[in-house]
C-alpha positions, 0 to 999 in steps of 0.5 A: 499499500502506498504511503500517504503524505499529507501537505500543508496548503502552501507545501509542494511535492518535495522535489529533487534534481534528478526526480524528473522520471520518478513516479508521483501522485497527488490528490488535491482539492478541486476549487472549494466545492468539496471535490478532489482530484488526483493526478500523477505519473509512473512507468509500466512494467515495459518502461513506458510512461503512463499518466494518471488523471482521476475520473469524475465518479472518484472526485466526489470526496477525499476518501474516493479519490484516495482510494482510486489513487491507491489502486493506480499507485499499486498498479504502477509501483508508486510508493507515495501519494501526496494528499493536500486537504485544503487548497493551495494558498496564493502566497 
C-alpha cells in the first residue's frame, strides 16, 4: 500500500534534481466545492511512461479520490501519494 503524505496548503511535493522520471501522485482539492482530484505519473513494466488523471466519479470526496489513487499507485508501483486537503494559498 502506498504511503500517504499530507501536505500543508502552501507545501509542494518535495522535488530534487534527478526526480523527473520518478513516479508521483497527488490528490488535491478541486476549487472549494468539496471535490478532490488526482494526477500523477509512473512507468509501466515495459518502461513506457503512463499518466494518471482521476475520473469524475472518484472526485466526489477525499476518500473516493484517495481510494482510486491507491489502486492506480499499486498497479504502477508508486510508493507515495501526496495529499493536500486544503487549496493551495496564493502567498
